[in-house]
Residue frames relative to the residue before (quaternion, step in Angstrom):
aa qw qx qy qz dx dy dz
M 1.0000 0.0000 0.0000 0.0000 0.00 0.00 0.00
P 0.5069 -0.6462 0.4749 0.3161 3.52 -1.05 0.78
M 0.5433 -0.5921 0.4874 0.3417 3.60 -1.20 0.55
V 0.8205 0.1923 -0.0361 0.5372 3.57 0.92 -0.96
S 0.0845 -0.7463 0.6550 0.0834 3.65 -1.05 0.76
I 0.1781 -0.7968 0.5706 0.0886 3.46 -0.72 1.15
V 0.2001 -0.7645 0.6082 0.0749 3.64 -0.74 1.21
M 0.0717 -0.7955 0.5989 -0.0586 3.49 -0.84 1.20
R 0.1365 -0.7850 0.6017 0.0559 3.58 -0.60 1.15
S 0.0107 0.8094 -0.5864 0.0311 3.62 -0.98 0.67
I 0.0982 0.7428 -0.6616 0.0303 3.49 -1.41 0.53
N 0.8431 -0.1388 0.0655 0.5154 3.61 -0.42 1.12
D 0.3963 0.7183 -0.4819 0.3077 3.55 0.87 0.86
L 0.0801 0.8497 -0.5162 0.0717 3.67 1.01 0.87
S 0.6486 0.5289 -0.3494 0.4213 3.59 1.00 -0.75
F 0.7938 0.3553 -0.1529 0.4694 3.69 1.07 -0.57
I 0.6110 0.6475 -0.3849 0.2432 3.46 0.94 -0.82
E 0.6803 0.4909 -0.3251 0.4365 3.58 0.88 -0.67
K 0.5805 0.5483 -0.3556 0.4857 3.57 1.13 -0.56
T 0.6658 0.5058 -0.2960 0.4618 3.57 0.90 -1.08
L 0.6418 0.5463 -0.2965 0.4492 3.60 0.81 -1.06
T 0.6598 0.5330 -0.2717 0.4547 3.55 0.84 -1.22
A 0.7156 0.4661 -0.2550 0.4535 3.60 0.86 -1.07
V 0.6284 0.5218 -0.3325 0.4716 3.58 1.13 -0.67
F 0.7204 0.4209 -0.2568 0.4877 3.63 0.81 -0.78
N 0.6295 0.4990 -0.3256 0.4988 3.64 1.30 0.04
Q 0.4300 0.7128 -0.4747 0.2858 3.62 1.22 0.07
N 0.5637 -0.5718 0.4889 0.3409 3.59 -1.31 0.73
F 0.6723 0.4394 -0.3011 0.5141 3.62 0.90 -0.77
K 0.1308 -0.8606 0.4912 0.0297 3.66 -0.45 1.09
D 0.5898 0.6180 -0.3511 0.3834 3.56 1.24 -0.32
F 0.4984 0.6478 -0.4438 0.3674 3.54 0.46 1.11
E 0.2526 -0.6676 0.6693 0.2064 3.50 -1.52 0.19
L 0.1965 -0.7587 0.5999 0.1611 3.51 -1.15 0.54
I 0.1371 -0.7665 0.6270 0.0233 3.58 -0.94 1.11
N 0.1094 -0.7967 0.5931 0.0388 3.66 -0.64 1.15
I 0.0651 -0.7625 0.6427 0.0362 3.49 -1.17 0.91
D 0.0757 -0.8055 0.5874 0.0210 3.66 -0.30 1.08
S 0.2576 -0.7821 0.5571 0.1081 3.50 -1.04 0.98
G 0.8111 -0.3981 0.1184 0.4119 3.45 0.40 1.43
S 0.1239 0.8177 -0.5474 0.1277 3.48 1.00 0.89
T 0.1150 -0.7918 0.5952 0.0745 3.46 -1.14 0.76
D 0.5701 0.5961 -0.3781 0.4204 3.63 1.15 0.46
G 0.6575 -0.5126 0.3079 0.4584 3.64 1.18 0.11
T 0.3948 0.7378 -0.4643 0.2902 3.59 1.26 0.09
Y 0.6767 0.5083 -0.3005 0.4397 3.49 0.94 -0.87
E 0.6281 0.5537 -0.3218 0.4419 3.45 1.00 -0.84
I 0.6369 0.5298 -0.3156 0.4627 3.59 1.05 -0.73
I 0.6234 0.5555 -0.2993 0.4618 3.47 1.08 -1.04
R 0.6817 0.4842 -0.3097 0.4526 3.56 0.81 -1.07
K 0.6269 0.5360 -0.3559 0.4394 3.73 1.00 -0.57
Y 0.7224 0.4166 -0.2444 0.4948 3.65 1.04 -0.81
N 0.8254 0.0909 -0.0064 0.5571 3.59 1.00 -0.85
P 0.0460 -0.8871 0.4590 0.0147 3.52 0.62 1.10
D 0.7230 0.4636 -0.2472 0.4486 3.59 1.15 -0.70
K 0.7911 0.2535 -0.1512 0.5358 3.67 1.15 -0.30
C 0.5151 0.5668 -0.4836 0.4238 3.55 0.74 1.03
R 0.0155 -0.7720 0.6349 0.0263 3.51 -1.25 0.37
Q 0.2419 -0.7551 0.5884 0.1588 3.65 -1.13 0.33
I 0.1455 -0.7619 0.6271 0.0715 3.58 -0.99 0.86
R 0.5631 -0.5668 0.4525 0.3963 3.59 -1.24 0.24
R 0.5881 -0.6259 0.3875 0.3350 3.44 -1.06 0.84
E 0.6374 0.5388 -0.2966 0.4641 3.50 1.12 -0.72
D 0.6828 0.4771 -0.2923 0.4698 3.61 1.27 -0.23
Y 0.4677 0.6961 -0.4012 0.3684 3.46 1.41 0.09
V 0.1167 0.7184 -0.6736 0.1286 3.50 -0.72 1.32
P 0.5098 -0.7088 0.3637 0.3248 3.63 -0.34 1.15
G 0.7149 0.4791 -0.2640 0.4355 3.56 0.69 -1.08
R 0.6883 0.4937 -0.2785 0.4527 3.51 0.96 -0.95
V 0.6312 0.5206 -0.3273 0.4728 3.60 1.11 -0.75
L 0.6450 0.5041 -0.3175 0.4786 3.59 0.95 -0.86
N 0.7175 0.4596 -0.3054 0.4251 3.54 0.62 -0.96
N 0.6126 0.5141 -0.3504 0.4876 3.58 1.08 -0.65
A 0.6590 0.4979 -0.3335 0.4544 3.59 0.89 -0.81
V 0.6063 0.5493 -0.3576 0.4504 3.68 0.92 -0.66
K 0.6377 0.5261 -0.3153 0.4661 3.61 0.95 -0.75
A 0.6694 0.4864 -0.2865 0.4830 3.58 1.15 -0.46
C 0.5726 0.6518 -0.3292 0.3726 3.50 1.27 -0.38
S 0.2152 -0.7994 0.5423 0.1438 3.59 -0.92 0.73
G 0.5400 0.6521 -0.3450 0.4052 3.54 1.32 -0.24
E 0.4915 -0.6536 0.4919 0.2986 3.57 -1.14 0.56
I 0.7301 0.2690 -0.1742 0.6035 3.55 1.31 -0.40
I 0.1916 -0.7600 0.6109 0.1118 3.61 -0.81 0.97
V 0.0969 -0.7673 0.6323 0.0457 3.52 -1.13 0.92
F 0.2038 -0.7545 0.6170 0.0919 3.51 -0.86 1.04
N 0.1402 0.7682 -0.6099 0.1346 3.46 -0.92 1.07
N 0.3951 -0.7443 0.4979 0.2048 3.54 -0.51 1.33
S 0.5911 -0.6270 0.3868 0.3284 3.50 -1.09 0.69
D 0.6901 0.4120 -0.2871 0.5211 3.62 1.33 -0.15
C 0.5181 0.5616 -0.4402 0.4715 3.58 1.19 0.45
I 0.1308 -0.8174 0.5610 0.0010 3.54 -0.19 1.37
P 0.3648 -0.7018 0.5683 0.2267 3.69 -0.60 1.10
V 0.4047 -0.7387 0.5036 0.1921 3.59 -0.92 1.07
N 0.8140 0.0383 -0.0106 0.5795 3.68 1.15 -0.37
S 0.7038 -0.5344 0.3195 0.3420 3.43 -1.35 0.30
D 0.6513 0.5351 -0.2975 0.4482 3.59 1.34 -0.19
W 0.3398 0.7854 -0.4689 0.2187 3.62 1.30 -0.05
L 0.7326 0.4658 -0.2619 0.4217 3.50 0.72 -1.22
G 0.6263 0.5439 -0.3348 0.4470 3.60 0.98 -0.96
N 0.7050 0.4952 -0.2761 0.4259 3.47 0.81 -1.19
L 0.6334 0.5576 -0.3294 0.4236 3.66 1.11 -0.78
I 0.7811 0.3885 -0.1953 0.4481 3.53 0.84 -0.93
K 0.4052 0.7457 -0.4298 0.3084 3.59 1.52 -0.31
P 0.7200 0.4513 -0.3250 0.4150 3.69 0.57 -0.86
L 0.6315 0.5145 -0.3462 0.4654 3.64 1.10 -0.52
L 0.6458 0.4919 -0.3315 0.4808 3.58 1.07 -0.69
E 0.7541 0.4498 -0.2121 0.4290 3.69 0.92 -0.77
Q 0.8188 0.2104 -0.0520 0.5316 3.45 1.17 -0.79
P 0.2895 -0.8342 0.4434 0.1540 3.60 -0.04 1.28
E 0.6157 0.5825 -0.3483 0.4003 3.49 1.22 -0.40
I 0.6176 0.5674 -0.3344 0.4299 3.45 1.32 -0.28
I 0.2423 -0.7854 0.5471 0.1585 3.73 -0.77 0.87
A 0.8302 0.0672 -0.0068 0.5533 3.59 1.01 -0.58
V 0.1060 -0.7493 0.6485 0.0817 3.62 -1.22 0.54
F 0.1120 -0.7549 0.6400 0.0889 3.53 -1.16 0.76
G 0.4210 -0.7411 0.4869 0.1909 3.54 -1.04 0.79
N 0.6157 -0.5654 0.4403 0.3276 3.53 -1.40 0.20
Q 0.1152 -0.7752 0.6186 0.0565 3.59 -0.83 1.05
I 0.1440 -0.7574 0.6346 0.0534 3.53 -0.98 1.05
P 0.4990 -0.6710 0.4517 0.3110 3.68 -0.92 0.79
R 0.5761 -0.5637 0.4776 0.3497 3.46 -1.27 0.57
P 0.6562 -0.5345 0.3705 0.3827 3.54 -1.36 0.37
D 0.7015 0.4537 -0.2871 0.4686 3.59 1.12 -0.39
A 0.3580 0.7759 -0.4512 0.2574 3.54 1.31 0.17
T 0.4849 -0.6636 0.4894 0.2915 3.56 -1.02 0.81
P 0.6705 -0.5184 0.3286 0.4169 3.63 -1.09 0.48
L 0.6835 0.4822 -0.3242 0.4419 3.58 0.82 -0.78
V 0.5703 0.5657 -0.3672 0.4690 3.64 1.18 -0.62
V 0.6646 0.5158 -0.2920 0.4550 3.45 0.86 -1.03
K 0.6727 0.4774 -0.3176 0.4676 3.61 0.84 -0.84
D 0.6659 0.5097 -0.3203 0.4407 3.70 0.93 -0.91
Y 0.6748 0.4871 -0.3177 0.4543 3.60 0.99 -0.74
S 0.6359 0.5396 -0.3380 0.4361 3.50 1.00 -0.75
R 0.6809 0.4653 -0.2879 0.4869 3.60 1.17 -0.61
A 0.6946 0.4800 -0.2775 0.4583 3.57 1.03 -0.81
F 0.7851 0.2348 -0.1160 0.5612 3.57 1.08 -0.66
G 0.3680 0.7365 -0.5032 0.2624 3.68 -0.35 -1.03
D 0.8000 -0.2573 0.1875 0.5086 3.52 -0.85 -0.87
G 0.5362 -0.7004 0.3308 0.3355 3.51 1.35 0.12
T 0.4507 0.7159 -0.4278 0.3184 3.62 1.34 -0.12
V 0.7042 0.4642 -0.3018 0.4444 3.67 0.86 -0.81
S 0.6622 0.4819 -0.2991 0.4897 3.63 0.81 -0.83
A 0.6311 0.5671 -0.3488 0.3979 3.61 1.06 -0.60
S 0.6573 0.4952 -0.2994 0.4827 3.47 1.36 -0.41
W 0.5279 0.6362 -0.4130 0.3821 3.62 1.23 -0.10
G 0.6409 -0.4894 0.3746 0.4577 3.69 -1.15 0.26
H 0.7872 -0.1457 0.1607 0.5773 3.57 0.89 -0.94
F 0.0536 0.7800 -0.6159 0.0968 3.50 -1.05 0.93
F 0.2913 0.7428 -0.5892 0.1270 3.64 -0.97 0.79
S 0.1323 -0.7757 0.6119 0.0801 3.61 -1.06 0.49
L 0.3085 -0.7529 0.5525 0.1807 3.59 -0.86 1.00
A 0.4453 0.7527 -0.4351 0.2142 3.54 1.17 -0.56
T 0.7463 -0.0473 0.0076 0.6639 3.58 1.09 -0.73
S 0.3009 0.7651 -0.4876 0.2939 3.56 -0.19 1.25
A 0.2594 -0.7862 0.5532 0.0927 3.56 -1.25 0.31
V 0.0197 0.7811 -0.6222 0.0485 3.67 -1.04 0.83
R 0.4862 -0.6125 0.5174 0.3474 3.54 -1.22 0.35
K 0.5581 -0.6381 0.4171 0.3276 3.55 -0.92 0.88
C 0.6036 0.5917 -0.3382 0.4137 3.55 1.01 -0.84
D 0.6737 0.5163 -0.2538 0.4639 3.54 1.09 -1.01
I 0.7486 0.4016 -0.2601 0.4589 3.55 0.74 -1.03
V 0.5874 0.5119 -0.4125 0.4720 3.59 1.16 -0.21
R 0.6808 0.4684 -0.3033 0.4745 3.58 0.94 -0.66
H 0.7625 0.1831 -0.1026 0.6120 3.59 1.12 -0.55
P 0.0267 -0.8377 0.5442 0.0360 3.64 0.32 1.15
F 0.6299 -0.5547 0.3920 0.3767 3.48 -1.37 0.08
N 0.5851 -0.5926 0.4250 0.3548 3.57 -1.16 0.62
E 0.2854 -0.7984 0.5142 0.1290 3.64 -0.60 0.97
N 0.6543 0.5371 -0.3227 0.4235 3.58 1.26 0.01
L 0.5928 0.5465 -0.3546 0.4735 3.58 1.42 0.03
K 0.2650 -0.7563 0.5756 0.1626 3.53 -1.18 0.73
Y 0.7397 0.1690 -0.1365 0.6369 3.51 1.35 -0.09
S 0.8652 0.1882 -0.1618 0.4356 3.50 -1.50 0.55
E 0.1949 0.7861 -0.5617 0.1689 3.53 0.94 0.81
D 0.6323 0.5172 -0.3591 0.4515 3.66 1.08 -0.51
I 0.6549 0.4948 -0.3455 0.4550 3.53 0.94 -0.71
E 0.6210 0.5437 -0.3360 0.4538 3.69 1.05 -0.72
W 0.6674 0.4879 -0.2980 0.4771 3.54 0.95 -1.02
S 0.7132 0.4467 -0.2935 0.4536 3.65 0.63 -1.00
W 0.6385 0.4957 -0.3718 0.4564 3.70 0.92 -0.59
R 0.6149 0.5465 -0.3332 0.4606 3.56 1.14 -0.67
M 0.6607 0.4902 -0.2901 0.4890 3.48 0.97 -0.79
K 0.6125 0.5608 -0.3325 0.4469 3.60 0.99 -0.87
K 0.6586 0.5335 -0.2741 0.4544 3.54 0.95 -1.21
A 0.6958 0.4665 -0.2682 0.4758 3.60 1.17 -0.67
G 0.5986 -0.6235 0.3362 0.3740 3.49 1.31 0.22
R 0.4475 0.6782 -0.4285 0.3953 3.64 1.32 0.38
K 0.3739 -0.7584 0.5040 0.1761 3.54 -1.10 0.78
I 0.1851 -0.7739 0.6010 0.0750 3.53 -1.00 0.93
A 0.1981 -0.7977 0.5631 0.0858 3.60 -0.77 0.98
Y 0.2330 -0.7185 0.6291 0.1839 3.53 -1.38 0.35
A 0.1846 -0.7875 0.5816 0.0864 3.47 -0.98 1.03
P 0.2022 -0.8326 0.4949 0.1445 3.65 0.03 1.18
D 0.6964 0.4629 -0.3095 0.4527 3.69 1.14 -0.34
A 0.5514 0.5134 -0.4316 0.4961 3.54 1.32 0.32
V 0.0593 0.8728 -0.4722 0.1082 3.60 0.25 1.21
V 0.0027 0.7661 -0.6426 0.0151 3.45 -1.07 0.97
E 0.4112 -0.6622 0.5579 0.2851 3.63 -1.22 0.55
H 0.2990 0.7516 -0.5439 0.2234 3.49 -0.72 1.14
S 0.2586 0.7428 -0.5710 0.2351 3.60 -0.73 1.18
H 0.1721 -0.7718 0.6000 0.1213 3.52 -1.23 0.42
N 0.2161 -0.7108 0.6511 0.1556 3.58 -1.13 0.76
Y 0.1498 -0.7994 0.5803 0.0425 3.60 -0.17 1.37
K 0.4540 -0.6208 0.5808 0.2666 3.40 -1.35 0.60
L 0.6397 -0.5589 0.3281 0.4132 3.64 -0.94 0.58
R 0.6427 0.5063 -0.3500 0.4561 3.58 0.99 -0.45
E 0.6564 0.4805 -0.3007 0.4978 3.55 1.22 -0.58
V 0.5675 0.6008 -0.3459 0.4442 3.46 1.25 -0.58
W 0.6391 0.5246 -0.2927 0.4803 3.55 1.05 -1.03
K 0.6940 0.5036 -0.2854 0.4281 3.62 0.78 -1.07
R 0.6964 0.4911 -0.2693 0.4487 3.45 0.93 -0.93
F 0.7182 0.4217 -0.2734 0.4812 3.60 0.86 -0.85
Y 0.5899 0.5244 -0.3907 0.4736 3.61 1.06 -0.45
N 0.6762 0.4916 -0.2992 0.4600 3.62 0.78 -0.78
E 0.6721 0.4695 -0.3068 0.4834 3.45 1.02 -0.75
G 0.5791 0.5525 -0.3557 0.4825 3.64 1.20 -0.37
L 0.5868 0.5224 -0.3611 0.5024 3.52 1.00 -0.77
A 0.6912 0.4726 -0.3069 0.4524 3.59 0.67 -1.04
D 0.6299 0.5416 -0.3572 0.4271 3.65 0.95 -0.81
G 0.6136 0.5460 -0.3505 0.4500 3.64 1.12 -0.78
F 0.6623 0.4833 -0.3230 0.4727 3.52 0.97 -0.87
I 0.7151 0.5030 -0.2815 0.3955 3.61 0.75 -0.96
Y 0.8008 0.3041 -0.1120 0.5036 3.47 0.75 -1.21
G 0.3116 -0.8057 0.4737 0.1714 3.62 1.03 -0.63
E 0.5935 0.5951 -0.3622 0.4030 3.51 1.33 -0.21
K 0.2844 -0.7539 0.5774 0.1313 3.51 -0.80 1.06
K 0.0369 -0.8069 0.5894 0.0144 3.59 -0.97 0.93
N 0.5234 -0.6495 0.4771 0.2767 3.51 -1.10 0.88
F 0.6988 -0.4837 0.3010 0.4326 3.65 -1.19 0.38
T 0.6653 0.5025 -0.3347 0.4392 3.59 0.98 -0.84
A 0.7213 0.4424 -0.2562 0.4674 3.66 0.79 -1.02
G 0.7664 0.4099 -0.2385 0.4333 3.58 0.93 -0.90
M 0.8023 0.2892 -0.1194 0.5083 3.48 1.10 -0.60
L 0.7169 0.4618 -0.2898 0.4345 3.74 0.64 -1.02
L 0.7056 0.4756 -0.2576 0.4578 3.49 0.71 -1.24
P 0.7102 0.4238 -0.3227 0.4603 3.73 0.66 -0.70
F 0.5977 0.5407 -0.3594 0.4703 3.62 1.10 -0.54
G 0.6890 0.4899 -0.2928 0.4467 3.60 0.90 -0.93
A 0.6798 0.4712 -0.3084 0.4698 3.56 0.91 -0.84
E 0.6475 0.5148 -0.3423 0.4457 3.61 0.92 -0.78
S 0.6626 0.5532 -0.2795 0.4204 3.52 0.99 -1.11
C 0.6322 0.4866 -0.3475 0.4927 3.60 1.10 -0.73
R 0.6344 0.5152 -0.3591 0.4507 3.65 0.90 -0.69
D 0.6347 0.5599 -0.2954 0.4431 3.52 1.02 -1.02
I 0.6737 0.5026 -0.2790 0.4645 3.59 0.87 -0.98
Q 0.6274 0.5050 -0.3257 0.4952 3.64 0.96 -0.86
F 0.7035 0.4627 -0.2920 0.4536 3.56 0.75 -0.91
L 0.6495 0.5222 -0.3204 0.4503 3.62 0.85 -0.83
I 0.6476 0.4920 -0.3017 0.4975 3.65 1.07 -0.76
R 0.6898 0.4675 -0.3258 0.4466 3.62 0.79 -0.72
S 0.7177 0.4512 -0.2313 0.4774 3.47 1.14 -0.79
G 0.5069 -0.6837 0.4088 0.3295 3.53 1.25 0.14
S 0.5254 0.6086 -0.4094 0.4313 3.61 1.15 0.61
I 0.1179 0.8356 -0.5347 0.0447 3.65 0.96 0.72
A 0.6182 0.5756 -0.3453 0.4091 3.62 1.02 -0.85
Y 0.6341 0.5469 -0.3320 0.4342 3.65 1.11 -0.45
I 0.4758 0.7309 -0.4138 0.2610 3.57 1.19 -0.35
P 0.6519 0.5120 -0.3351 0.4479 3.66 0.85 -0.83
Y 0.7017 0.4486 -0.2749 0.4804 3.51 0.77 -1.04
G 0.5798 0.5780 -0.3607 0.4469 3.67 1.08 -0.69
L 0.6781 0.5010 -0.3065 0.4418 3.57 0.88 -0.93
V 0.6639 0.4988 -0.3151 0.4595 3.49 0.95 -0.95
C 0.6885 0.4815 -0.3152 0.4414 3.66 0.93 -0.84
R 0.6438 0.5233 -0.3229 0.4553 3.55 1.15 -0.65
F 0.6185 0.5262 -0.3414 0.4732 3.57 1.14 -0.73
I 0.6383 0.5287 -0.3310 0.4511 3.63 0.94 -0.76
Q 0.6115 0.5414 -0.3365 0.4687 3.59 1.00 -0.96
R 0.7605 0.4107 -0.2561 0.4328 3.54 0.37 -1.25
L 0.6800 0.4803 -0.3330 0.4427 3.66 0.90 -0.58
A 0.6328 0.5192 -0.3288 0.4711 3.51 1.07 -0.74
A 0.6720 0.5010 -0.3161 0.4445 3.58 0.98 -0.80
W 0.6136 0.5425 -0.3172 0.4781 3.53 1.04 -0.86
K 0.6980 0.4911 -0.2924 0.4314 3.53 0.77 -1.09
G 0.6090 0.5600 -0.3358 0.4503 3.60 1.04 -0.92
R 0.6900 0.4778 -0.2862 0.4622 3.55 0.83 -1.03
R 0.6467 0.5469 -0.3063 0.4345 3.55 0.96 -0.83
D 0.6642 0.5033 -0.2919 0.4694 3.51 1.01 -1.07
F 0.6596 0.5106 -0.3420 0.4328 3.60 0.86 -0.79
L 0.7473 0.4000 -0.2253 0.4804 3.67 0.98 -0.90
K 0.3474 0.7299 -0.5254 0.2655 3.65 1.14 0.24
C-alpha cells in the first residue's frame, strides 16, 4: 500500500490541470497514489485527467457535488495511511511540495492536520496578493487569528479523517467546520510554509458577493456567534480597508484603491448578511 493517497477534486480547470498533474507526478516523494474526482467538467479537464491517471479517476454529475460527501467518499477509496488533499488548480511550485507537506505528520504525532502555503498567480490583483501574504507567507499573521485553515493543499492521517469525517450538510467552508471541530477537541493543526502551491482567484464583484455570502452562512453554522452591523461589518471593513490602503500605497497600486474599497465593502457586507441570515 502507498504511504500517501492524494485526493484531487476538479471542475472545469483546463487552464491548470495539466500543470498540476505534471507537478504532482514529478515529486521527489514517490510513495503515493492519486485519486481524481471530477464534477462534470465540460472543458476537457476530465479527458486530460484520464490521460494522466486512467485507473483511479471518476466523474460525478455536477448537481451531485456536495463537498463533504465527495471528500468522505474519496477517503474511503484511499489506500494510504496519510491523505493529501490538493485541488486541481493548486500547482506545486517544486518537487519537494509533497514531502514538505506530510513531514509534520510523520514527525509529530500530536498534529492531526497540516495545510500548505499558497502563493498567488502572476495575474493576481493587488488585494489578492495582499490577502494571501497575510493568510499564508511565514504564517505569523494568520497564527494570531482566532482560527484559520485551508484544505486546498493539506494533509491528514486516514485514521483521523475516518474517525472524524467532513460534515455533509455544508456547501461551503467544510474545511473550516472540520478543522474548528478538531481544534475544539484539543487537536493541533500545523502550517507548512515550505509546501508551496500556486493558487488564487480574481473574482468578479458578483462572484465576491456569492462566495462571501455563502461563507457567512457557513460561519453562522460553525461558530454560532451573532454580531451586530457595527461589530460584524463596519469595524472589520474599516480595519481591513486601512490595511488595504497602506499596502496599495507601498506597492505602487494607488489607482486600485477605489475598486479595492468597493470590493472589500461587498466582501464584509455579504459575509455579515450571510451569518445574520443563518442565525435568524
